[in-house]
N, CA and C of each residue as an Amber inpcrd file, in Angstrom:
protein
   735
  54.3420000  81.0180000  69.5280000  55.3300000  81.1930000  70.5760000
  56.2730000  82.3330000  70.1950000  56.7840000  83.0770000  71.1890000
  57.6380000  84.2030000  70.8940000  59.0010000  83.7260000  70.4260000
  59.6820000  84.6480000  69.6780000  61.0040000  84.3160000  69.1640000
  62.1020000  85.0280000  69.9310000  61.7990000  85.4940000  71.1410000
  62.7800000  86.2050000  71.9430000  63.9720000  85.3010000  72.2430000
  65.1730000  85.8240000  72.0060000  66.3790000  85.0430000  72.2010000
  66.6570000  84.8620000  73.6850000  66.9090000  83.6320000  74.1060000
  67.2240000  83.3250000  75.4990000  68.7160000  83.0320000  75.6120000
  69.3880000  83.7140000  76.5000000  70.8090000  83.5020000  76.7140000
  71.0820000  83.3300000  78.2000000  72.1900000  82.6840000  78.5290000
  72.6070000  82.4930000  79.9150000  74.0280000  83.0020000  80.0670000
  74.2840000  83.7030000  81.1700000  75.6620000  84.1100000  81.4410000
  76.3960000  82.9730000  82.1370000  77.7040000  83.1440000  82.3430000
  78.5100000  82.0440000  82.8850000  78.0860000  81.6710000  84.2990000
  77.6720000  82.6620000  85.0840000  77.2120000  82.3740000  86.4460000
  75.9740000  81.4870000  86.4230000  75.0520000  81.7800000  85.5220000
  73.8310000  80.9860000  85.4220000  74.1240000  79.5830000  84.8990000
  75.0590000  79.4830000  83.9390000  75.4330000  78.1680000  83.4080000
  76.0480000  77.3070000  84.5010000  76.9120000  77.9150000  85.3180000
  77.5460000  77.1720000  86.4190000  76.4980000  76.7090000  87.4240000
  75.5060000  77.5610000  87.6890000  74.4500000  77.1850000  88.6300000
  73.6150000  76.0310000  88.0800000  73.2800000  76.0890000  86.8060000
  72.5220000  75.0070000  86.1770000  73.3050000  73.7000000  86.2680000
  74.6110000  73.7620000  86.0000000  75.4450000  72.5550000  86.0670000
  75.4480000  71.9630000  87.4720000  75.4180000  72.8090000  88.4860000
  75.5290000  72.3450000  89.8650000  74.1900000  72.0080000  90.5190000
  73.0700000  72.2600000  89.8110000  71.7540000  72.0010000  90.4170000
  70.9050000  71.0800000  89.5460000  70.2980000  71.6140000  88.4960000
  69.3610000  70.8270000  87.6990000  70.0230000  69.9990000  86.6110000
  71.3620000  70.1370000  86.4400000  72.0660000  69.3420000  85.4270000
  73.3320000  68.7390000  86.0110000  73.2030000  68.1780000  87.1840000
  74.3540000  67.5640000  87.8310000  74.8700000  66.3840000  87.0130000
  76.1850000  66.2020000  87.0320000  76.8550000  65.0780000  86.3630000
  76.8330000  65.1850000  84.8440000  76.3670000  66.3060000  84.3030000
  76.3460000  66.4640000  82.8520000  77.7440000  66.7680000  82.3270000
  78.1110000  66.1410000  81.2120000  79.3560000  66.4970000  80.5430000
  79.1390000  67.8390000  79.8370000  80.2050000  68.4030000  79.2960000
  80.0740000  69.6820000  78.5950000  79.0890000  69.5740000  77.4230000
  79.1870000  68.4860000  76.6630000  78.2780000  68.3070000  75.5250000
  76.8370000  68.0990000  75.9800000  76.6520000  67.3320000  77.0620000
  75.3060000  67.0990000  77.5800000  74.7070000  68.3910000  78.1310000
  75.5390000  69.2080000  78.7580000  75.0540000  70.4820000  79.2740000
  74.6340000  71.4010000  78.1300000  75.4130000  71.4240000  77.0490000
  75.0520000  72.2290000  75.8830000  73.7120000  71.7760000  75.3060000
  73.5220000  70.4420000  75.2480000  72.2510000  69.8990000  74.7550000
  71.0990000  70.3420000  75.6380000  71.2870000  70.2580000  76.9540000
  70.2410000  70.6440000  77.8960000  69.8990000  72.1230000  77.7480000
  70.9030000  72.9750000  77.6180000  70.6600000  74.4090000  77.4740000
  69.8940000  74.7150000  76.1940000  70.1770000  73.9730000  75.1400000
  69.4460000  74.1780000  73.8840000  67.9840000  73.7740000  74.0360000
  67.7260000  72.7020000  74.8170000  66.3490000  72.3140000  75.0960000
  65.6290000  73.4220000  75.8540000  66.3100000  74.0080000  76.8420000
  65.7160000  75.0890000  77.6270000  65.3450000  76.2630000  76.7300000
  66.2550000  76.5930000  75.8130000  66.0220000  77.7340000  74.9280000
  64.8830000  77.4520000  73.9480000  64.8900000  76.2560000  73.3670000
  63.8940000  75.9480000  72.3300000  62.4870000  75.7970000  72.9100000
  62.3880000  75.2560000  74.1310000  61.0750000  75.0670000  74.7550000
  60.6390000  76.2930000  75.5570000  61.6020000  77.1820000  75.8640000
  61.3590000  78.3710000  76.6840000  60.8920000  77.9980000  78.0950000
  61.2890000  76.8150000  78.5560000  61.0350000  76.4180000  79.9410000
  62.1960000  76.8890000  80.8040000  61.8980000  77.3440000  81.9980000
  62.8850000  77.9820000  82.8660000  63.4740000  76.9810000  83.8570000
  64.7610000  76.6430000  83.7360000  65.3640000  75.6890000  84.6800000
  65.4440000  76.2340000  86.0990000  65.4750000  77.5690000  86.2460000
  65.5580000  78.1680000  87.5700000  64.2300000  78.1170000  88.3160000
  63.1410000  77.8370000  87.5900000  61.8160000  77.6900000  88.2090000
  61.3850000  76.2280000  88.2630000  62.3470000  75.3170000  88.0320000
  62.0810000  73.8740000  88.0850000  61.0840000  73.4370000  87.0130000
  61.0310000  74.1620000  85.9120000  60.1400000  73.7720000  84.8250000
  60.7640000  72.6980000  83.9440000  62.0900000  72.5250000  84.0210000
  62.8030000  71.5550000  83.1940000  64.0750000  71.1570000  83.9260000
  64.4600000  69.8720000  83.8310000  65.6760000  69.4250000  84.5030000
  66.3030000  68.2580000  83.7480000  67.5440000  67.9740000  84.1120000
  68.3780000  66.9740000  83.4470000  68.5840000  65.7970000  84.3980000
  68.3750000  64.5870000  83.9050000  68.5600000  63.3850000  84.7190000
  69.5460000  62.4510000  84.0100000  70.4430000  61.8730000  84.7980000
  71.4110000  60.9240000  84.2550000  71.4340000  59.7070000  85.1750000
  71.0120000  58.5550000  84.6620000  70.9890000  57.3290000  85.4510000
  71.9640000  56.3180000  84.8680000  72.5740000  55.4880000  85.7230000
  73.5260000  54.4870000  85.2280000  72.9090000  53.5220000  84.2180000
  71.6320000  53.2000000  84.3900000  70.9880000  52.2020000  83.5350000
  70.5040000  52.7870000  82.2090000  69.8870000  53.9770000  82.2740000
  69.2240000  54.5200000  81.0900000  69.8780000  55.7580000  80.4920000
  70.9480000  56.2330000  81.1160000  71.6630000  57.3700000  80.5570000
  70.9440000  58.6840000  80.7590000  71.0550000  59.5740000  79.7590000
  70.5720000  60.9460000  79.8760000  69.1190000  61.0720000  79.4370000
  68.3480000  61.8400000  80.1990000  66.9820000  62.1760000  79.8110000
  66.6640000  63.5790000  80.3050000  66.0570000  64.3910000  79.4560000
  65.6360000  65.7310000  79.8280000  64.1690000  65.6640000  80.2110000
  63.8450000  66.2340000  81.3830000  62.5380000  66.0250000  81.9850000
  61.8120000  67.3370000  82.2570000  60.4930000  67.2400000  82.3460000
  59.6510000  68.3350000  82.8040000  58.4490000  67.7090000  83.5000000
  57.4670000  68.5300000  83.8670000  56.2150000  68.0330000  84.4240000
  55.0860000  68.3620000  83.4660000  53.8840000  67.9070000  83.7690000
  52.7600000  68.1790000  82.8810000  52.5330000  69.6800000  82.7570000
  52.8620000  70.4510000  83.8020000  52.7130000  71.9060000  83.7270000
  53.6220000  72.4890000  82.6510000  54.8130000  71.8890000  82.4770000
  55.7170000  72.3500000  81.4320000  55.1430000  72.0970000  80.0490000
  54.5510000  70.9190000  79.8450000  53.9110000  70.6080000  78.5640000
  52.7630000  71.5770000  78.2860000  51.9640000  71.8490000  79.3070000
  50.8230000  72.7390000  79.1330000  51.2760000  74.1670000  78.8490000
  52.3960000  74.5750000  79.4500000  52.9410000  75.9050000  79.1730000
  53.2910000  76.0410000  77.6970000  53.9330000  75.0110000  77.1460000
  54.3230000  75.0300000  75.7360000  53.0870000  74.9910000  74.8410000
  52.1360000  74.1180000  75.1590000  50.9300000  73.9970000  74.3270000
  50.1060000  75.2830000  74.3370000  49.9120000  75.8620000  75.5180000
  49.0850000  77.0640000  75.6230000  49.7120000  78.2630000  74.9200000
  51.0350000  78.2290000  74.7340000  51.7160000  79.3280000  74.0470000
  51.6910000  79.1510000  72.5280000  51.2700000  77.9690000  72.0720000
  51.2780000  77.6980000  70.6290000  49.9940000  78.2400000  69.9890000
  50.0990000  78.9770000  68.9020000  48.9010000  79.5820000  68.2920000
  47.8990000  78.5730000  67.7460000  48.3360000  77.3180000  67.4800000
  47.4320000  76.3260000  66.9050000  46.7510000  75.4390000  67.9500000
  47.1080000  75.6080000  69.2130000  46.4900000  74.7790000  70.2560000
  45.0150000  75.1340000  70.3870000  44.1580000  74.0980000  70.3930000
  42.7100000  74.3220000  70.4070000  42.0190000  73.5070000  71.4950000
  42.7570000  73.2440000  72.5750000  42.1590000  72.5640000  73.7160000
  42.3740000  71.0590000  73.7310000  41.9090000  70.4260000  74.8180000
  42.0430000  68.9720000  74.9650000  40.9040000  68.4530000  75.8290000
  40.6990000  67.1480000  75.7640000  39.7330000  66.4950000  76.6360000
  40.3040000  65.1550000  77.0680000  39.9180000  64.7290000  78.2670000
  40.4320000  63.4810000  78.8360000  39.2750000  62.6670000  79.3810000
  39.3120000  61.3620000  79.1520000  38.2870000  60.4650000  79.6830000
  38.9560000  59.2650000  80.3420000  38.2500000  58.6580000  81.2870000
  38.7440000  57.4800000  81.9980000  37.9230000  56.2590000  81.6090000
  38.5860000  55.1080000  81.5300000  37.9170000  53.8550000  81.2420000
  38.0420000  52.9400000  82.4730000  36.9130000  52.4470000  82.9300000
  36.8860000  51.5830000  84.1070000  36.0840000  50.3200000  83.8150000
  36.3920000  49.2720000  84.5540000  35.6500000  48.0230000  84.4740000
  35.3270000  47.5660000  85.8870000  34.0290000  47.4740000  86.1820000
  33.6280000  47.0630000  87.5170000  34.1210000  47.9970000  88.6020000
  34.1950000  49.3020000  88.2950000  34.6640000  50.2810000  89.2630000
  36.1700000  50.3370000  89.4030000  36.8800000  49.5510000  88.6090000
  38.3340000  49.5110000  88.6710000  38.9170000  50.2880000  87.4960000
  39.8400000  51.1940000  87.7910000  40.4560000  52.0200000  86.7570000
  41.3100000  51.1600000  85.8290000  41.1080000  51.3210000  84.5320000
  41.8480000  50.5520000  83.5360000  42.7840000  51.4510000  82.7230000
  42.2340000  52.5450000  82.1910000  43.0230000  53.3780000  81.2940000
  42.4830000  54.8000000  81.2590000  43.2650000  55.6830000  80.6240000
  42.8480000  57.0690000  80.3990000  43.1510000  57.4260000  78.9560000
  42.2820000  58.2000000  78.3520000  42.4590000  58.6250000  76.9630000
  42.4100000  60.1470000  76.8820000  43.3900000  60.7230000  76.2110000
  43.4450000  62.1730000  76.0230000  43.3830000  62.4930000  74.5330000
  42.6590000  63.5500000  74.2140000  42.5720000  64.0410000  72.8420000
  43.0250000  65.5020000  72.8280000  44.0000000  65.8080000  71.9720000
  44.5160000  67.1710000  71.8560000  44.1480000  67.7090000  70.4810000
  43.5410000  68.8840000  70.4620000  43.0690000  69.4770000  69.2140000
  43.9730000  70.6310000  68.7720000  44.1960000  70.6800000  67.4680000
  44.9140000  71.7910000  66.8570000  44.0260000  72.4460000  65.8030000
  44.1270000  73.7550000  65.6690000  43.3090000  74.4850000  64.7110000
  43.6600000  74.1380000  63.2640000  44.9000000  73.6810000  63.0480000
  45.3480000  73.4180000  61.6820000  45.2700000  71.9450000  61.3000000
  44.5860000  71.1100000  62.1060000  44.4740000  69.6870000  61.7990000
  43.0190000  69.2510000  61.8870000  42.6500000  68.3480000  61.0240000
  41.2670000  67.8760000  60.9600000  40.9360000  66.9550000  62.1210000
  41.8980000  66.0860000  62.4930000  41.6520000  65.1030000  63.5420000
  42.5660000  65.3790000  64.7410000  42.0950000  65.0540000  65.9590000
  42.9160000  65.2740000  67.1540000  44.0170000  64.2220000  67.2850000
  45.0110000  64.5320000  68.0740000  46.0150000  63.5440000  68.4680000
  45.4640000  62.8170000  69.6870000  45.3920000  61.4850000  69.6180000
  44.7480000  60.6860000  70.6570000  45.7610000  59.7410000  71.2950000
  45.7240000  59.6550000  72.6180000  46.6130000  58.7370000  73.3360000
  45.8290000  58.0250000  74.4270000  45.9610000  56.6990000  74.4840000
  45.3620000  55.8980000  75.5520000  46.4820000  55.2300000  76.3360000
  46.4870000  55.4150000  77.6480000  47.5230000  54.8350000  78.5080000
  46.8490000  53.9620000  79.5600000  47.5460000  52.8980000  79.9830000
  46.9690000  51.9070000  80.8860000  47.6240000  51.9610000  82.2620000
  46.7980000  51.8730000  83.2810000  47.2780000  51.9810000  84.6530000
  48.3600000  50.9590000  84.9530000  48.1900000  49.7320000  84.4770000
  49.1480000  48.6780000  84.7990000  50.5400000  48.9690000  84.2430000
  50.6290000  49.8440000  83.2580000  51.9190000  50.1640000  82.6410000
  52.6030000  51.3640000  83.2940000  51.8620000  52.1620000  84.0390000
  52.4360000  53.3950000  84.5930000  52.3420000  53.5010000  86.1070000
  51.5670000  52.6420000  86.7330000  51.3570000  52.7330000  88.1800000
  52.6800000  52.6180000  88.9280000  52.9300000  53.5800000  89.8400000
  54.1750000  53.5970000  90.6130000  53.8220000  53.6440000  92.1020000
  53.7800000  52.5010000  92.7720000  53.4420000  52.5030000  94.1990000
  54.5670000  53.1170000  95.0290000  54.1990000  53.7240000  96.1500000
  55.1910000  54.2840000  97.0650000  55.4350000  53.3070000  98.2060000
  56.5450000  53.4930000  98.9040000  56.8620000  52.6150000 100.0330000
  55.8340000  52.7630000 101.1540000  55.3050000  53.9820000 101.3040000
  54.3510000  54.2280000 102.3910000  52.9260000  53.8400000 102.0180000
  52.6680000  53.6740000 100.7200000  51.3150000  53.3950000 100.2710000
  50.4180000  54.6200000 100.2790000  51.0240000  55.8020000 100.4570000
  50.2450000  57.0420000 100.5220000  50.6460000  58.0280000  99.4270000
  51.3910000  57.5730000  98.4210000  51.7910000  58.4500000  97.3360000
  50.6220000  58.7940000  96.4400000  50.8390000  59.7140000  95.5040000
  49.7520000  60.1490000  94.6240000  49.2380000  59.0160000  93.7530000
  50.1180000  58.1090000  93.3190000  49.6490000  56.9780000  92.5030000
  48.8030000  56.0280000  93.3460000  49.0200000  56.0200000  94.6600000
  48.2180000  55.1730000  95.5510000  46.8800000  55.8260000  95.8760000
  46.9100000  57.1400000  96.1250000  45.7160000  57.8240000  96.6100000
  44.9100000  58.5110000  95.5080000  45.5660000  58.8980000  94.4150000
  44.8730000  59.6100000  93.3330000  45.3040000  59.0680000  91.9670000
  45.1030000  57.7680000  91.7290000  45.5690000  57.1720000  90.4700000
  44.8840000  57.7540000  89.2320000  43.6370000  58.1620000  89.3540000
  42.9320000  58.7210000  88.1990000  43.5690000  60.0280000  87.7410000
  43.8670000  60.9000000  88.6950000  44.5050000  62.1580000  88.3490000
  45.8730000  61.9280000  87.7030000  46.6500000  61.0000000  88.2620000
  47.9920000  60.7530000  87.7480000  47.9520000  60.1350000  86.3520000
  47.0060000  59.1940000  86.1240000  46.9200000  58.5690000  84.8110000
  46.4500000  59.5740000  83.7580000  45.5890000  60.5010000  84.1630000
  45.1760000  61.5540000  83.2310000  46.3790000  62.4120000  82.8250000
  47.2700000  62.6910000  83.7660000  48.4710000  63.4720000  83.4510000
  49.3420000  62.7510000  82.4230000  49.4640000  61.4370000  82.5710000
  50.2590000  60.6560000  81.6180000  49.6170000  60.7080000  80.2330000
  48.3010000  60.5200000  80.1840000  47.5970000  60.5540000  78.8970000
  47.7660000  61.9100000  78.2180000  47.6420000  62.9830000  78.9960000
  47.8460000  64.3210000  78.4430000  49.2680000  64.4710000  77.8850000
  50.2460000  63.9660000  78.6200000  51.6490000  64.0850000  78.2050000
  51.8800000  63.4220000  76.8540000  51.3830000  62.1910000  76.7030000
  51.6000000  61.4430000  75.4670000  50.8810000  62.1150000  74.2970000
  49.6510000  62.5500000  74.5210000  48.8830000  63.1880000  73.4400000
  49.4760000  64.5340000  73.0540000  49.9170000  65.3160000  74.0310000
  50.5130000  66.6170000  73.7430000  51.8230000  66.4650000  72.9660000
  52.6150000  65.4440000  73.3200000  53.8850000  65.2420000  72.6010000
  53.6250000  64.8520000  71.1500000  52.5730000  64.0970000  70.9020000
  52.2280000  63.7420000  69.5200000  51.7040000  64.9630000  68.7640000
  50.8960000  65.7760000  69.4330000  50.3030000  66.9400000  68.7700000
  51.3410000  68.0210000  68.4770000  52.3280000  68.1310000  69.3630000
  53.3670000  69.1580000  69.2040000  54.7470000  68.4960000  69.1900000
  54.9320000  67.6050000  68.2410000  56.1640000  66.8210000  68.1690000
  57.3920000  67.6920000  67.9400000  57.2530000  68.7600000  67.2010000
  58.4070000  69.6190000  66.9330000  58.8850000  70.3000000  68.2110000
  57.9510000  70.6940000  69.0540000  58.3070000  71.3840000  70.2890000
  58.6550000  70.4330000  71.4280000  58.0650000  69.2320000  71.4490000
  58.1920000  68.3460000  72.6130000  58.9480000  67.0520000  72.3400000
  59.4180000  66.8510000  71.1240000  60.1520000  65.6280000  70.8020000
  61.3640000  65.4610000  71.7110000  61.4980000  64.2990000  72.3290000
  62.6290000  64.0190000  73.2080000  62.4450000  64.4980000  74.6340000
  61.3210000  65.1470000  74.9300000  61.0450000  65.6660000  76.2640000
  59.9350000  64.8350000  76.9030000  60.1360000  64.4390000  78.1660000
  59.1680000  63.5910000  78.8560000  58.8010000  64.2100000  80.2000000
  57.5780000  63.9150000  80.6510000  57.1420000  64.4090000  81.9500000
  57.4610000  63.3800000  83.0270000  57.6180000  63.8680000  84.2510000
  57.9510000  62.9640000  85.3460000  56.8270000  61.9790000  85.6370000
  55.5900000  62.3350000  85.2760000  54.4670000  61.4270000  85.4900000
  54.5960000  60.1610000  84.6390000  55.2970000  60.2510000  83.5040000
  55.4490000  59.1090000  82.6000000  56.5570000  58.1560000  83.0260000
  57.5030000  58.6590000  83.8290000  58.7610000  57.9540000  84.0520000
  58.8600000  57.3690000  85.4540000  59.8290000  56.4810000  85.6830000
  60.0540000  55.9290000  87.0240000  60.4410000  57.0200000  88.0100000
  60.3560000  56.7430000  89.3290000  60.6210000  57.7610000  90.3570000
  61.9910000  58.4130000  90.2550000  63.0040000  57.6990000  89.7620000
  64.3470000  58.2900000  89.7060000  64.4540000  59.4400000  88.7280000
  63.4150000  59.6600000  87.9270000  63.4310000  60.7720000  86.9740000
  62.7100000  62.0090000  87.5150000  62.2900000  61.9750000  88.7800000
  61.5940000  63.1230000  89.3550000  62.5350000  64.3120000  89.4580000
  61.9580000  65.5040000  89.6120000  62.7820000  66.7100000  89.6600000
  63.6680000  66.7000000  90.8970000  64.8440000  67.3640000  90.8310000
  65.7100000  67.4660000  92.0020000  64.9530000  68.0860000  93.1640000
  65.2270000  67.6160000  94.3820000  64.4500000  68.0690000  95.5380000
  64.7280000  69.5030000  95.9120000  65.9450000  69.9820000  95.6130000
  66.2740000  71.3560000  95.9600000  66.9740000  72.0050000  94.7800000
  66.4470000  73.1440000  94.3420000  67.0500000  73.9000000  93.2560000
  67.1270000  75.3520000  93.6800000  68.3240000  75.8890000  93.6440000
  68.5030000  77.2860000  94.0120000  68.0480000  78.1720000  92.8630000
  67.2490000  79.1830000  93.1740000  66.7500000  80.0900000  92.1530000
  67.6070000  81.3470000  92.1100000  67.8940000  81.8530000  90.9050000
  68.6730000  83.0750000  90.7310000  67.9710000  83.9580000  89.7270000
  68.3970000  85.1810000  89.6640000  67.8120000  86.1150000  88.7130000
  68.2260000  85.7450000  87.3020000  67.3460000  85.9520000  86.3410000
  67.6320000  85.7040000  84.9350000  68.3820000  86.8580000  84.3210000
  68.0390000  88.0800000  84.7130000  68.6870000  89.2530000  84.1670000
  69.0540000  90.1690000  85.3140000  70.2540000  90.6330000  85.3610000
  70.6860000  91.5130000  86.4350000  70.4810000  92.9600000  86.0040000
  70.2170000  93.8640000  86.9730000  69.9030000  93.5220000  88.3630000
  68.3980000  93.3600000  88.5680000  67.9730000  92.1740000  89.0020000
  66.5660000  91.9100000  89.2830000  66.4900000  91.1090000  90.5720000
  65.6350000  91.5300000  91.4800000  65.4830000  90.7910000  92.7240000
  64.7600000  89.4770000  92.4630000  65.1640000  88.3920000  93.1510000
  64.4850000  87.1110000  92.9380000  63.0250000  87.2020000  93.3470000
  62.1910000  86.5030000  92.5950000  60.7620000  86.5100000  92.8960000
  60.4990000  85.7530000  94.1910000  59.5180000  86.1910000  94.9800000
  59.1900000  85.4560000  96.2050000  58.6410000  84.0790000  95.8720000
  58.9130000  83.1170000  96.7240000  58.3760000  81.7760000  96.5260000
  57.6300000  81.3460000  97.7880000  56.5580000  80.5950000  97.5910000
  55.7470000  80.1190000  98.6950000  55.5360000  78.6170000  98.5220000
  55.7870000  77.8540000  99.5720000  55.6800000  76.4060000  99.5110000
  54.5880000  75.9300000 100.4560000  53.7300000  75.0460000  99.9400000
  52.5880000  74.5600000 100.7190000  52.5650000  73.0300000 100.7150000
  52.2050000  72.4620000 101.8460000  52.0740000  71.0140000 101.9880000
  50.5850000  70.6620000 101.9960000  50.0840000  70.2200000 100.8300000
  48.6550000  69.9160000 100.7060000  48.2440000  68.7300000 101.5670000
  49.2120000  67.8960000 101.9420000  48.8980000  66.7010000 102.7230000
  48.3860000  67.0440000 104.1250000  48.5730000  68.2920000 104.5480000
  48.0980000  68.7020000 105.8700000  46.5970000  68.9770000 105.8800000
  45.9850000  69.0120000 104.6940000  44.5590000  69.2750000 104.5950000
  43.7430000  68.0050000 104.8190000  42.4870000  68.1760000 105.2040000
  41.6160000  67.0060000 105.2910000  41.2390000  66.5700000 103.8710000
  40.5930000  65.4440000 103.7450000  40.3500000  64.8340000 102.4410000
  39.5880000  65.7550000 101.4990000  38.5240000  66.3870000 101.9920000
  37.7010000  67.2440000 101.1360000  38.4800000  68.4600000 100.6440000
  39.2050000  69.1140000 101.5710000  39.9820000  70.2910000 101.1920000
  41.1420000  69.9050000 100.2740000  41.7020000  68.7030000 100.4960000
  42.8040000  68.2390000  99.6520000  42.3430000  68.1040000  98.2060000
  41.1940000  67.4850000  98.0080000  40.6520000  67.3050000  96.6600000
  40.4040000  68.6490000  95.9860000  39.8560000  69.6000000  96.7190000
  39.5850000  70.9220000  96.1670000  40.8890000  71.6460000  95.8360000
  41.8990000  71.4880000  96.6990000  43.1830000  72.1590000  96.4780000
  43.8680000  71.6230000  95.2260000  43.8470000  70.3070000  95.0450000
  44.4570000  69.7050000  93.8610000  43.7270000  70.1500000  92.5980000
  42.4070000  70.1840000  92.6610000  41.6250000  70.6320000  91.5100000
  41.9390000  72.0900000  91.1690000  42.1170000  72.9170000  92.1910000
  42.4590000  74.3270000  91.9660000  43.8210000  74.4460000  91.2860000
  44.7790000  73.6530000  91.7340000  46.1130000  73.6710000  91.1290000
  46.0580000  73.2370000  89.6620000  45.2350000  72.2210000  89.3770000
  45.0820000  71.7590000  88.0020000  44.5320000  72.8670000  87.1120000
  43.5210000  73.5760000  87.6100000  42.9030000  74.6370000  86.8130000
  43.8660000  75.7780000  86.5240000  44.8130000  76.0150000  87.4420000
  45.7460000  77.1270000  87.2810000  47.1170000  76.6690000  86.7870000
  47.1940000  75.4250000  86.2720000  48.4400000  74.8810000  85.7310000
  49.5850000  74.9580000  86.7380000  49.2690000  74.7230000  88.0050000
  50.2800000  74.6890000  89.0580000  50.5480000  73.2320000  89.3860000
  51.7880000  72.8310000  89.2870000  52.1230000  71.4160000  89.4240000
  52.1820000  70.9900000  90.8860000  51.6010000  69.8350000  91.1790000
  51.7140000  69.2160000  92.5000000  52.7910000  68.1460000  92.4300000
  53.6950000  68.1470000  93.3980000  54.8240000  67.2170000  93.4040000
  54.7570000  66.3600000  94.6560000  54.7390000  65.0510000  94.4700000
  54.7420000  64.1480000  95.6150000  56.1610000  63.8960000  96.0690000
  56.3880000  64.0290000  97.3740000  57.6960000  63.7460000  97.9600000
  57.5260000  62.8040000  99.1310000  58.3990000  61.8260000  99.2220000
  58.3630000  60.9040000 100.3500000  59.3550000  61.3920000 101.3900000
  58.8670000  61.6420000 102.5960000  59.6890000  62.1910000 103.6620000
  60.5370000  61.1000000 104.3240000  61.6180000  61.4920000 105.0260000
  62.4950000  60.5030000 105.6770000  61.7670000  59.5990000 106.6560000
  60.6910000  60.0910000 107.2620000  59.9630000  59.2600000 108.2300000
  58.9950000  58.2770000 107.5810000  59.0130000  58.2270000 106.2250000
  58.1590000  57.2940000 105.5020000  56.8120000  57.8540000 105.1040000
  56.4730000  59.0290000 105.6210000  55.2160000  59.6510000 105.2440000
  55.3720000  60.3690000 103.9060000  54.2480000  60.5970000 103.2340000
  54.2780000  61.2850000 101.9460000  53.7420000  62.6890000 102.0990000
  54.1990000  63.5750000 101.2220000  53.7340000  64.9540000 101.2450000
  53.5060000  65.4160000  99.8170000  52.3990000  66.0860000  99.5860000
  52.1020000  66.6560000  98.2810000  52.4410000  68.1440000  98.3570000
  53.4910000  68.5550000  97.6420000  54.0490000  69.8840000  97.7680000
  53.6830000  70.7420000  96.5660000  53.3570000  71.9970000  96.8180000
  53.0750000  72.9820000  95.7740000  53.9370000  74.2030000  96.0310000
  54.6100000  74.6870000  94.9880000  55.4210000  75.8890000  95.0970000
  54.8990000  76.9280000  94.1090000  54.6560000  78.1310000  94.5930000
  54.1470000  79.2030000  93.7430000  55.0040000  80.4490000  93.9100000
  54.8700000  81.3760000  92.9760000  55.5710000  82.6550000  93.0560000
  54.6840000  83.7370000  93.6730000  53.5600000  83.3340000  94.2440000
  52.6650000  84.2820000  94.8910000  51.9410000  83.5700000  96.0260000
  51.5150000  84.3440000  96.9940000  50.8240000  83.7630000  98.1410000
  49.4010000  83.3650000  97.7450000  48.9840000  82.1880000  98.1830000
  47.6170000  81.7080000  97.9510000  46.8920000  81.7940000  99.2880000
  45.9960000  82.7660000  99.4630000  45.3790000  83.0120000 100.7770000
  44.7580000  81.7870000 101.4250000  44.0100000  80.9720000 100.6480000
  43.3450000  79.8380000 101.2860000  44.2780000  78.6530000 101.5010000
  45.5730000  78.8030000 101.1560000  46.5840000  77.8040000 101.5070000
  47.4020000  78.2440000 102.7240000  47.0720000  79.4110000 103.2870000
  47.8970000  79.9860000 104.3450000  48.1380000  79.0110000 105.4900000
  47.1270000  78.2340000 105.8600000  47.2550000  77.3300000 106.9920000
  48.2410000  76.1950000 106.7640000  48.5940000  75.9370000 105.4910000
  49.5060000  74.8280000 105.1980000  50.8190000  75.3210000 104.6180000
  51.0840000  76.6200000 104.7690000  52.3480000  77.1670000 104.2660000
  53.4940000  76.6510000 105.1210000  54.5320000  76.1140000 104.4940000
  55.6670000  75.5720000 105.2320000  56.9390000  76.3600000 104.9820000
  56.9080000  77.2960000 104.0140000  58.0910000  78.1050000 103.7580000
  57.6850000  79.3100000 102.9360000  58.2740000  80.4520000 103.2090000
  58.0310000  81.6540000 102.4090000  59.3240000  82.4280000 102.2760000
  59.6490000  82.8050000 101.0600000  60.8460000  83.6100000 100.7970000
  60.3690000  84.9350000 100.2170000  60.3030000  85.9560000 101.0580000
  59.7480000  87.2310000 100.6250000  60.8250000  88.3100000 100.5010000
  62.0160000  87.9040000 100.2050000  63.0910000  88.8810000 100.0680000
  62.8840000  89.7030000  98.8150000
C-alpha cells in the first residue's frame, strides 16, 4: 500500500462531521479521521462512515468493496475463494479462504445464515432474494479481517451488522484537493431489471468491486442501488440520476 500522506482541510472536516460522522464528538471525529487515513478509504465516496447508536455506541463501517480495496492494494494478497454449504437445498453457511503470499495457510472463516440473516419489512430485500450472495459477503469480510488484521482491525462491513449500521442515505461529495472539479456520479436502480438481467448486473458489479446497496423505499418497496463514477452503457435504461457537472 502507498505511504502517501492524507490530510483534510477544515472545510472537508466540517463536511465529514455533518454527513458521514454525524453526532461524533471531537475525539470520536479524530478517531474516525485516523481510520480514514490509515485505511486510505475515502469518506467522500461513501467508502467508509461513522455510526453511533444509543445501544451499541460508536462503530466505524465500510462495505465489502472497502475491504476488497484494502486487500487488493496489499502486496501480500494472493486471492480468495468462497464456498457455500447447503442441506437438502437449504442454505446453511458460507466459508471464505483468504490467501497471503507470506503465509503457509489461508485465513478461513465460516459464517451461518441463521446468525446473519436480516429480513426486510417488504420481504424483497437482498437477504430475502439473494441470501447466498449476502452470506458470501459476510464470509469474505470475516476472513479478510483475519488475514489483514493490522489494516482492518476494528473495521466492519455493513453486511455483517444490523440494518442501523448501513451507510448514510445521502452524502454530499466534495473535491479532495482544490481546485478540482467533482467527479461525475451515476446512480442506477437494478431492481428495475427483470430477473435474468438483475442476476447478470449483480454479478458484473461483483467482478468490478462495485458495491450494491439495498434501500427500502417509503412505499415499502425495495431497491438495489449502484453508484459509479462513470456511465455504464448497459445500465442506461435504469439510470435514475446523473451528475455530469
